[in-house]
C-alpha positions as CSV (number, residue, x, y, z in Angstrom):
1,M,0.0,0.0,0.0
2,S,1.0,3.7,-0.1
3,K,3.8,5.1,2.0
4,K,2.6,7.4,4.9
5,N,4.3,10.5,6.1
6,E,4.7,11.5,9.8
7,Q,1.1,12.9,10.1
8,G,-0.2,9.5,8.8
9,K,-1.4,11.1,5.5
10,S,-0.7,9.6,2.1
11,A,2.8,10.6,0.8
12,S,1.9,10.1,-2.8
13,K,-0.3,12.2,-5.0
14,L,-3.2,11.2,-7.2
15,K,-2.7,11.9,-10.9
16,V,-5.7,12.8,-13.1
17,I,-4.7,12.4,-16.8
18,P,-7.4,13.2,-19.4
19,L,-6.5,11.4,-22.7
20,G,-9.4,12.9,-24.6
21,G,-12.7,14.6,-24.3
22,L,-11.5,18.1,-23.2
23,E,-11.4,19.9,-26.5
24,Q,-14.5,18.5,-28.2
25,I,-17.8,16.5,-27.6
26,G,-16.6,12.9,-27.8
27,L,-13.3,11.0,-27.4
28,N,-13.9,10.8,-23.6
29,M,-11.1,9.0,-21.7
30,T,-9.5,9.8,-18.4
31,A,-6.8,7.9,-16.5
32,F,-6.4,8.0,-12.7
33,E,-3.0,7.0,-11.4
34,Y,-1.9,6.4,-7.9
35,E,1.6,4.8,-7.4
36,D,1.4,1.3,-9.1
37,S,-2.3,1.5,-10.2
38,I,-4.0,3.1,-13.1
39,I,-7.8,3.0,-13.8
40,V,-9.3,4.4,-17.0
41,V,-12.7,6.0,-17.0
42,D,-14.5,5.6,-20.4
43,C,-13.0,4.8,-23.8
44,G,-14.9,6.8,-26.4
45,L,-14.6,7.7,-30.0
46,S,-15.5,10.8,-32.0
47,F,-16.6,11.2,-35.6
48,P,-14.4,12.6,-38.3
49,E,-14.3,16.3,-39.1
50,D,-15.0,17.5,-42.7
51,E,-11.3,17.7,-43.6
52,M,-10.6,14.1,-42.5
53,L,-11.4,12.7,-45.9
54,G,-12.4,9.0,-46.0
55,I,-11.9,8.5,-42.2
56,D,-14.5,6.4,-40.4
57,L,-13.8,7.0,-36.7
58,V,-11.4,8.8,-34.5
59,I,-10.1,7.2,-31.3
60,P,-7.7,8.4,-28.5
61,D,-4.0,7.8,-28.5
62,I,-3.2,5.3,-25.7
63,T,0.6,5.5,-25.9
64,Y,0.8,6.5,-22.2
65,L,-1.4,3.5,-21.1
66,K,0.7,1.1,-23.3
67,D,3.9,2.5,-21.8
68,H,2.5,1.7,-18.3
69,A,0.5,-1.4,-19.2
70,D,1.6,-3.2,-16.1
71,K,-0.1,-0.6,-13.9
72,V,-3.5,-0.5,-15.8
73,K,-6.1,-2.4,-13.7
74,G,-9.2,-1.9,-15.9
75,F,-11.6,0.3,-17.8
76,V,-14.6,1.6,-15.8
77,I,-17.4,2.8,-18.1
78,T,-20.1,5.3,-17.1
79,H,-22.7,4.6,-19.8
80,G,-23.2,3.0,-23.2
81,H,-22.9,5.9,-25.7
82,E,-20.4,5.8,-28.6
83,D,-18.4,8.8,-27.2
84,H,-17.8,6.8,-24.1
85,I,-17.4,3.1,-25.3
86,G,-16.8,3.3,-29.1
87,A,-13.0,3.0,-28.9
88,L,-13.0,-0.1,-26.6
89,P,-12.8,-2.8,-29.4
90,Y,-9.7,-1.0,-30.9
91,V,-8.0,-0.3,-27.6
92,L,-8.6,-3.7,-26.1
93,K,-6.7,-5.3,-28.9
94,E,-3.6,-3.4,-27.7
95,L,-4.3,-3.3,-23.9
96,N,-6.2,-6.4,-22.7
97,V,-7.5,-5.4,-19.3
98,P,-10.9,-6.0,-17.6
99,V,-14.0,-3.8,-18.3
100,Y,-16.5,-2.8,-15.7
101,G,-20.0,-1.3,-16.3
102,T,-23.6,-1.5,-15.5
103,R,-26.1,-3.9,-17.0
104,L,-27.2,-2.2,-20.3
105,T,-23.8,-0.6,-20.7
106,M,-22.1,-4.0,-20.6
107,A,-24.7,-5.6,-23.0
108,I,-24.0,-2.8,-25.6
109,I,-20.2,-3.2,-25.1
110,E,-20.6,-7.0,-25.7
111,N,-22.4,-6.4,-29.0
112,K,-19.3,-4.3,-30.1
113,L,-16.9,-7.0,-28.9
114,K,-18.8,-9.7,-30.9
115,E,-18.3,-7.6,-34.1
116,H,-14.6,-7.6,-33.4
117,D,-14.3,-11.2,-32.2
118,L,-13.1,-10.1,-28.7
119,V,-15.8,-11.6,-26.4
120,E,-13.8,-14.6,-25.4
121,S,-10.6,-12.7,-24.8
122,T,-12.1,-9.8,-22.8
123,R,-12.8,-10.0,-19.0
124,R,-16.0,-8.2,-18.2
125,K,-17.9,-7.6,-15.0
126,V,-21.4,-6.2,-14.6
127,V,-21.6,-3.8,-11.7
128,S,-24.8,-2.8,-9.7
129,F,-25.4,0.7,-8.4
130,G,-24.0,1.1,-4.9
131,Q,-21.4,-1.7,-5.6
132,H,-17.7,-1.1,-4.9
133,I,-14.9,-2.5,-7.2
134,R,-11.4,-2.9,-5.8
135,L,-8.8,-2.1,-8.5
136,G,-5.3,-1.9,-7.1
137,Q,-5.0,1.2,-5.0
138,F,-8.4,2.3,-6.0
139,D,-11.9,1.5,-4.9
140,V,-14.7,2.6,-7.4
141,E,-18.3,3.0,-6.4
142,F,-21.1,3.2,-9.1
143,I,-23.8,5.9,-8.3
144,R,-27.1,6.0,-10.2
145,T,-27.6,9.1,-12.4
146,N,-30.0,10.0,-15.2
147,H,-29.1,10.5,-18.9
148,S,-30.6,9.8,-22.3
149,I,-29.7,6.2,-21.9
150,V,-30.6,3.7,-19.2
151,D,-28.1,2.6,-16.5
152,A,-25.9,5.7,-16.6
153,A,-23.6,6.0,-13.6
154,A,-21.4,8.5,-11.9
155,L,-18.3,7.2,-10.2
156,A,-16.9,7.8,-6.7
157,I,-13.2,7.0,-7.0
158,Y,-11.6,6.3,-3.6
159,S,-7.8,6.6,-3.4
160,P,-5.4,7.1,-0.5
161,A,-5.1,10.7,-1.6
162,G,-8.9,11.3,-1.3
163,I,-12.3,10.8,-3.0
164,V,-12.8,12.0,-6.6
165,I,-16.3,12.1,-8.1
166,H,-16.7,11.7,-11.9
167,T,-20.3,12.5,-12.9
168,G,-20.1,10.9,-16.4
169,D,-22.8,12.4,-18.7
170,F,-25.8,13.2,-16.5
171,K,-28.9,15.2,-15.8
172,V,-31.3,15.4,-12.8
173,D,-34.6,13.8,-13.9
174,Y,-37.0,13.3,-11.0
175,T,-39.5,11.4,-13.3
176,P,-37.3,9.2,-15.5
177,V,-39.1,7.0,-18.1
178,F,-37.3,3.9,-16.8
179,G,-35.7,3.2,-13.5
180,D,-35.1,5.5,-10.5
181,A,-34.2,9.1,-10.3
182,I,-30.5,10.2,-9.7
183,D,-29.2,9.2,-6.3
184,L,-28.7,12.7,-4.9
185,Q,-28.6,11.4,-1.4
186,R,-25.4,9.5,-2.1
187,F,-23.8,12.6,-3.6
188,A,-24.7,14.4,-0.4
189,E,-23.3,11.6,1.8
190,L,-20.0,11.7,-0.1
191,G,-20.0,15.5,0.2
192,R,-20.2,15.1,4.0
193,K,-17.3,12.6,4.0
194,G,-15.2,15.2,2.0
195,V,-14.5,15.1,-1.7
196,L,-11.1,16.0,-3.1
197,A,-12.2,16.8,-6.6
198,L,-15.3,16.8,-8.9
199,L,-15.0,16.1,-12.6
200,C,-18.4,17.3,-13.9
201,D,-20.1,17.1,-17.3
202,S,-19.9,20.5,-19.0
203,T,-22.0,19.9,-22.2
204,N,-24.9,22.2,-21.2
205,A,-23.1,24.5,-18.8
206,E,-23.9,27.5,-20.9
207,R,-27.7,26.9,-20.6
208,L,-29.7,28.5,-17.8
209,G,-32.2,26.7,-15.7
210,F,-32.9,23.0,-15.6
211,T,-33.0,20.3,-18.3
212,A,-36.6,19.2,-18.8
213,S,-37.6,15.6,-17.9
214,E,-37.5,13.0,-20.6
215,K,-41.2,12.4,-19.9
216,T,-42.1,15.8,-21.4
217,V,-41.2,14.4,-24.8
218,G,-43.8,11.7,-24.4
219,R,-46.5,14.3,-24.0
220,T,-45.2,16.0,-27.2
221,F,-45.4,12.7,-29.1
222,D,-49.0,12.2,-28.0
223,Y,-49.9,15.7,-29.2
224,L,-48.1,15.1,-32.6
225,F,-49.8,11.7,-33.1
226,T,-53.2,13.4,-32.5
227,E,-52.3,16.3,-34.9
228,H,-51.1,13.9,-37.7
229,K,-53.5,11.0,-37.3
230,D,-54.1,10.7,-41.0
231,T,-50.4,10.3,-42.1
232,R,-47.6,7.9,-41.8
233,I,-45.2,9.0,-39.1
234,I,-41.4,8.6,-39.4
235,I,-39.3,9.5,-36.3
236,A,-35.5,9.9,-36.4
237,T,-33.6,9.8,-33.1
238,F,-30.4,8.5,-31.6
239,A,-30.2,4.7,-31.6
240,S,-29.0,4.7,-28.0
241,N,-31.8,6.9,-26.6
242,V,-33.8,3.9,-25.3
243,D,-36.1,6.1,-23.2
244,R,-37.1,8.1,-26.3
245,V,-37.8,4.9,-28.2
246,Q,-39.9,3.7,-25.3
247,Q,-42.1,6.8,-25.5
248,I,-42.5,6.6,-29.2
249,I,-43.7,2.9,-28.8
250,N,-46.0,4.0,-26.0
251,S,-47.6,6.7,-28.2
252,A,-47.9,4.3,-31.1
253,Y,-49.6,1.7,-29.0
254,K,-52.0,4.3,-27.6
255,F,-53.0,5.4,-31.1
256,G,-53.2,1.9,-32.5
257,R,-50.2,2.1,-34.8
258,K,-47.7,-0.6,-35.7
259,V,-44.0,0.1,-35.2
260,V,-41.1,-0.6,-37.6
261,V,-37.5,-0.2,-36.4
262,E,-35.0,0.7,-39.2
263,G,-31.2,1.1,-39.0
264,R,-28.8,-1.5,-37.8
265,S,-27.6,0.3,-34.7
266,M,-31.2,1.0,-33.7
267,V,-32.3,-2.6,-34.2
268,N,-29.3,-3.9,-32.1
269,I,-29.8,-1.6,-29.2
270,I,-33.6,-2.1,-29.0
271,E,-33.1,-5.9,-29.1
272,T,-30.5,-5.6,-26.3
273,A,-32.6,-3.3,-24.1
274,A,-35.8,-5.4,-24.6
275,A,-33.9,-8.6,-23.6
276,L,-32.8,-6.8,-20.4
277,K,-36.3,-5.5,-19.8
278,C,-35.1,-1.9,-20.0
279,L,-37.6,-1.5,-22.8
280,H,-41.2,-2.7,-22.7
281,I,-42.8,-3.4,-26.1
282,P,-46.5,-4.4,-26.0
283,D,-47.4,-7.6,-27.9
284,N,-48.1,-7.3,-31.6
285,T,-46.8,-3.7,-31.7
286,L,-43.5,-4.3,-33.5
287,I,-43.6,-5.5,-37.1
288,D,-41.0,-6.4,-39.7
289,I,-40.2,-3.9,-42.4
290,E,-41.5,-6.4,-45.0
291,Q,-45.0,-6.2,-43.3
292,L,-45.3,-2.4,-43.8
293,K,-47.3,-2.9,-47.1
294,N,-50.0,-4.9,-45.2
295,Y,-51.0,-1.9,-43.1
296,P,-52.4,1.5,-44.1
297,N,-50.0,4.4,-43.8
298,D,-51.9,6.1,-41.0
299,K,-51.5,2.9,-38.9
300,T,-47.7,2.8,-39.0
301,V,-44.8,4.5,-37.3
302,I,-41.1,4.1,-38.5
303,I,-38.4,4.7,-35.9
304,T,-35.1,5.2,-37.7
305,T,-31.5,6.3,-37.4
306,G,-30.2,9.4,-39.2
307,S,-31.3,12.3,-37.0
308,Q,-27.8,13.8,-37.5
309,G,-27.9,13.8,-41.3
310,E,-25.4,10.9,-41.5
311,S,-25.1,10.0,-45.2
312,M,-25.3,6.2,-44.7
313,A,-28.0,6.3,-42.0
314,A,-31.5,5.0,-42.9
315,L,-33.3,8.4,-43.0
316,S,-30.7,10.0,-45.3
317,R,-31.1,7.0,-47.7
318,M,-34.9,7.4,-47.6
319,A,-34.5,11.1,-48.3
320,S,-32.3,10.5,-51.3
321,D,-34.3,7.5,-52.7
322,N,-31.5,5.1,-51.9
323,H,-33.4,3.0,-49.4
324,K,-34.4,-0.5,-50.6
325,K,-37.6,-0.8,-48.6
326,I,-39.0,2.6,-47.7
327,S,-39.7,5.6,-50.0
328,I,-40.8,9.0,-48.7
329,L,-44.4,9.7,-49.8
330,P,-46.1,13.1,-50.1
331,G,-47.9,13.8,-46.8
332,D,-45.6,11.7,-44.6
333,T,-44.8,13.3,-41.3
334,V,-41.1,13.2,-40.4
335,I,-40.1,14.1,-36.9
336,F,-36.5,14.9,-35.9
337,S,-36.3,13.9,-32.2
338,S,-32.8,15.3,-31.5
339,H,-30.8,18.5,-31.8
340,P,-28.0,18.6,-34.3
341,I,-24.6,17.9,-32.7
342,P,-22.3,21.0,-33.3
343,G,-20.9,20.6,-36.8
344,N,-23.8,18.5,-38.1
345,E,-26.2,21.4,-38.8
346,K,-25.5,21.5,-42.5
347,A,-26.0,17.8,-43.0
348,V,-29.3,17.8,-41.1
349,T,-30.5,20.8,-43.1
350,N,-29.7,19.0,-46.4
351,V,-31.8,16.0,-45.3
352,I,-34.7,18.2,-44.2
353,N,-34.6,20.0,-47.6
354,E,-34.7,16.7,-49.5
355,L,-37.6,15.4,-47.4
356,Q,-39.6,18.6,-47.9
357,M,-39.0,18.4,-51.7
358,K,-40.6,15.0,-51.6
359,G,-43.7,16.5,-50.0
360,A,-43.1,15.4,-46.4
361,D,-44.1,17.5,-43.5
362,V,-40.9,17.9,-41.4
363,I,-41.1,18.7,-37.6
364,F,-37.8,19.5,-35.9
365,Q,-38.6,21.7,-33.0
366,D,-39.6,20.9,-29.4
367,V,-39.4,17.1,-29.9
368,H,-36.2,16.7,-27.9
369,V,-34.8,17.2,-24.4
370,S,-31.2,17.1,-23.6
371,G,-29.5,14.3,-21.6
372,H,-27.1,16.8,-20.0
373,A,-27.4,19.0,-16.9
374,C,-28.0,22.7,-17.3
375,Q,-26.6,25.3,-14.9
376,E,-29.0,24.8,-12.0
377,E,-28.4,21.0,-11.9
378,I,-24.6,21.6,-12.1
379,K,-25.0,24.0,-9.1
380,L,-27.0,21.3,-7.3
381,I,-24.3,18.7,-7.7
382,Y,-21.5,21.1,-6.6
383,S,-23.6,22.1,-3.6
384,L,-24.1,18.5,-2.5
385,V,-20.5,17.3,-3.2
386,K,-18.6,20.5,-1.9
387,P,-15.4,19.5,-3.7
388,K,-12.0,21.0,-2.8
389,Y,-11.0,21.2,-6.5
390,A,-13.2,21.6,-9.6
391,V,-12.1,20.0,-12.9
392,P,-14.7,20.7,-15.7
393,V,-14.7,17.9,-18.2
394,H,-16.7,16.7,-21.3
395,G,-17.0,19.6,-23.7
396,E,-15.3,22.2,-25.8
397,Y,-13.4,24.9,-24.0
398,K,-16.4,27.3,-24.0
399,H,-18.6,24.7,-22.2
400,R,-15.9,24.0,-19.6
401,K,-15.3,27.7,-19.1
402,A,-19.0,28.2,-18.4
403,Q,-18.8,25.5,-15.7
404,A,-15.6,27.0,-14.2
405,K,-17.6,30.3,-13.8
406,I,-20.4,28.4,-12.0
407,A,-17.9,26.8,-9.6
408,E,-16.4,30.2,-8.9
409,E,-19.9,31.7,-8.2
410,L,-20.5,28.9,-5.7
411,G,-17.4,29.9,-3.7
412,I,-14.6,27.7,-5.1
413,P,-11.5,29.8,-5.3
414,K,-10.2,30.4,-8.8
415,E,-6.9,28.7,-8.0
416,R,-8.7,25.5,-7.2
417,I,-10.5,25.3,-10.6
418,F,-8.5,23.5,-13.2
419,M,-9.1,24.2,-16.9
420,I,-6.8,21.4,-18.0
421,Q,-6.3,20.1,-21.5
422,S,-6.0,16.5,-22.8
423,G,-2.6,15.2,-22.0
424,D,-2.1,17.4,-18.8
425,V,-1.0,15.5,-15.7
426,L,-2.9,17.1,-12.7
427,E,-1.4,15.9,-9.4
428,M,-3.5,16.4,-6.3
429,D,-3.9,15.6,-2.6
430,G,-5.4,17.4,0.4
431,A,-2.4,19.8,0.6
432,G,-2.6,21.1,-3.0
433,A,-3.0,20.4,-6.7
434,E,-1.0,21.5,-9.8
435,V,-0.4,20.5,-13.4
436,T,3.1,18.8,-13.3
437,G,3.6,17.6,-16.8
438,R,2.2,16.2,-20.1
439,V,1.8,12.8,-21.6
440,P,1.4,12.0,-25.4
441,V,-2.2,12.5,-26.6
442,G,-3.8,12.8,-30.0
443,A,-6.3,11.5,-32.4
444,I,-5.8,8.0,-34.0
445,L,-7.7,7.8,-37.3
446,V,-9.6,4.6,-38.2
447,D,-10.1,4.0,-41.9
448,G,-11.7,0.6,-42.7
449,L,-9.6,-2.0,-41.1
450,G,-6.6,0.3,-40.7
451,V,-6.1,1.9,-37.3
452,G,-3.5,4.7,-37.1
453,D,-2.1,4.0,-40.6
454,V,-3.5,7.2,-41.9
455,G,-1.7,10.2,-40.5
456,N,-1.3,13.9,-41.4
457,V,0.8,13.1,-44.5
458,V,-1.9,10.8,-46.0
459,L,-4.6,13.3,-45.1
460,R,-2.7,16.1,-46.8
461,D,-2.4,13.9,-49.9
462,R,-6.1,13.2,-49.8
463,Q,-6.8,16.9,-49.5
464,H,-4.5,17.7,-52.4
465,L,-6.1,15.0,-54.6
466,A,-9.6,16.2,-53.6
467,E,-8.8,19.9,-54.4
468,D,-6.5,19.6,-57.4
469,G,-6.6,16.1,-58.9
470,I,-3.7,14.1,-60.2
471,L,-1.5,13.8,-63.3
472,I,0.2,10.4,-63.8
473,V,3.2,10.3,-66.2
474,V,4.0,6.8,-67.4
475,L,7.2,6.0,-69.4
476,A,9.3,2.9,-70.2
477,L,13.2,2.9,-70.4
478,E,15.5,0.3,-71.9
479,P,17.4,-1.5,-69.1
480,H,21.0,-0.3,-68.5
481,G,20.6,2.1,-71.4
482,N,19.5,5.6,-72.0
483,Q,16.8,4.9,-74.6
484,L,13.1,5.8,-74.1
485,V,11.1,2.8,-75.3
486,S,7.6,4.1,-74.9
487,G,5.8,7.1,-73.5
488,P,5.6,9.5,-71.9
489,D,1.9,9.0,-71.5
490,I,-0.1,11.4,-69.3
491,V,-3.2,10.2,-67.4
492,S,-5.4,12.8,-65.7
493,R,-7.9,12.3,-62.9
494,G,-9.8,15.1,-61.2
495,F,-7.7,17.7,-62.9
496,V,-9.3,18.6,-66.3
497,Y,-11.9,16.9,-68.4
498,V,-9.7,15.0,-70.8
499,K,-11.8,15.1,-73.9
500,E,-11.9,18.9,-73.9
501,S,-8.2,19.3,-72.9
502,D,-6.4,17.2,-75.6
503,E,-4.4,20.2,-76.7
504,L,-3.2,21.0,-73.1
505,L,-2.2,17.4,-72.4
506,D,-0.5,17.0,-75.8
507,E,1.6,20.1,-75.2
508,A,2.5,18.7,-71.7
509,R,3.5,15.4,-73.2
510,L,5.9,17.0,-75.7
511,L,7.4,19.2,-72.9
512,V,8.0,16.1,-70.6
513,N,9.4,14.2,-73.6
514,D,11.9,17.0,-74.4
515,A,12.9,17.2,-70.7
516,I,13.5,13.4,-70.5
517,Q,15.5,13.3,-73.8
518,T,17.7,16.1,-72.5
519,C,18.4,14.1,-69.3
520,L,19.1,10.9,-71.2
521,D,21.4,12.7,-73.7
522,R,23.4,13.9,-70.7
523,R,23.5,10.3,-69.4
524,Q,21.4,11.2,-66.4
525,T,19.7,7.8,-65.8
526,D,19.1,8.0,-62.1
527,W,15.3,7.5,-61.7
528,G,15.0,9.8,-58.7
529,K,16.5,12.7,-60.8
530,L,14.3,11.8,-63.8
531,K,11.2,11.9,-61.6
532,A,12.2,15.2,-60.0
533,T,12.8,16.7,-63.5
534,I,9.4,15.5,-64.8
535,K,7.6,17.0,-61.7
536,D,9.4,20.3,-62.0
537,V,8.8,20.8,-65.7
538,L,5.2,19.6,-65.6
539,S,4.1,21.6,-62.5
540,E,5.5,24.8,-63.9
541,F,3.8,24.3,-67.2
542,V,0.4,23.4,-65.6
543,W,0.5,26.3,-63.2
544,K,1.2,28.8,-66.1
545,K,-1.6,27.4,-68.2
546,T,-4.3,26.6,-65.5
547,K,-3.2,28.2,-62.2
548,R,-3.7,24.8,-60.6
549,R,-1.3,22.5,-58.8
550,P,-2.4,18.9,-59.3
551,M,-0.4,16.0,-57.7
552,I,2.1,14.8,-60.2
553,L,3.1,11.1,-60.0
554,P,5.8,9.9,-62.5
555,I,6.0,6.1,-63.1
556,I,9.1,4.7,-64.8
557,M,9.3,1.1,-65.9
558,E,12.1,-1.0,-67.4
559,V,11.3,-2.9,-70.6
């Protein structure tokens, strides 16, 4: 166990090391280290930004964890959203340690592990609320919270240096759709014991007041079902928002409509939640997509993925007529039951426009409540927990800054509020806290089956190709000689339309031919120099003629 000093207090400090999640929404991962033990809270992904051409997912860099693999005791997961569990299958391949989470969270993780063939090799433990897990120098307690997915937990992390509370994503919902309300009593009990630091969700820290209860959306659905009783209703929401799906099913059952679930992630999560009895589906309510044609439109509801305008999601495919089973019909009512995530606004607007052009009635206001705490709920948690140090997490800088302001208003001195960045090492104990160093962090890009094999250089090439196209110069040389056997031929892609630019390319071909002949006449047969000459001559010519800089790729063969 830890060394003690003369006063009997712990001599070591607790290190809090965020490895992602402090510059954006997503990529959440935080390591807690005390002497020979590290535990990791969450293991999330984020989705690619516009300039990340061809990238599927972004996951955190775990170099620090791999370098200290002998210390890592396990992953402790707060809830089952992609931005908190999505990187697990990739990370577990490099760092095989146990995973701990609540019932639905673990079931969703297991679905992911099955896809990656990792179920057999991964140790997993389902944890109940109130249960403590001993992990090296740490003891972790799971505390019930509310969020837009069932079985969300906050964590009380006990270390010899003190107790740290990590809220995970949360809101205070006194009337949740499923399960019990947040365990505020436990937060208060821990506050009375003394809490060293609070790592609190910042996503809605800029918003005044309280987040509305999820149940209010159920009343909105009832109203919309009454208003649109003569049309087919299509509702897009997040696949993981099980409580929202439950309320749609409740309204559909009440109004005598059959429900079709569309979108692979939606189908998977609903099956998992129903199997765990976190979702109640009345008999004969759910029908297969093939049975849609057997029912009149005004007796059906379609719950689908695609509320964020994702190009491959079911709703986007319906909007662009690419869906094999469902076409948007004039008069359909399409409801967006989510807010666009920052950065997705344009994609969502495009889908809404396509739907409206097909004659659908699109509703995208007042059919959503957030799963995150607004200012008054954040104040409530701080008031109950009374932490010595405040560490705002989960959000962009502006969200975390808004929470820092709240903490200051509640009497926490400015010097005890830490606006740290991913990679900072925050060391703390009862006597003080400070940032003492940095660890490697960053975004690892996942493209198909490749993890981390696409970096800045490849992305820059993709950007170059996307913006300017490519010219490929192919020629054949006689082996050991200085004779041009064939070529040079120039192939153009994404640069100019070839049929209308024969003259330009013919001129380029002659120019390259002259340059190569000059090199060969001077006995310059080094391929590197030949390629450099081709690039220089061609890029200068193309820039003069077109003011463009395509990528130039010379290919030399021996014949």
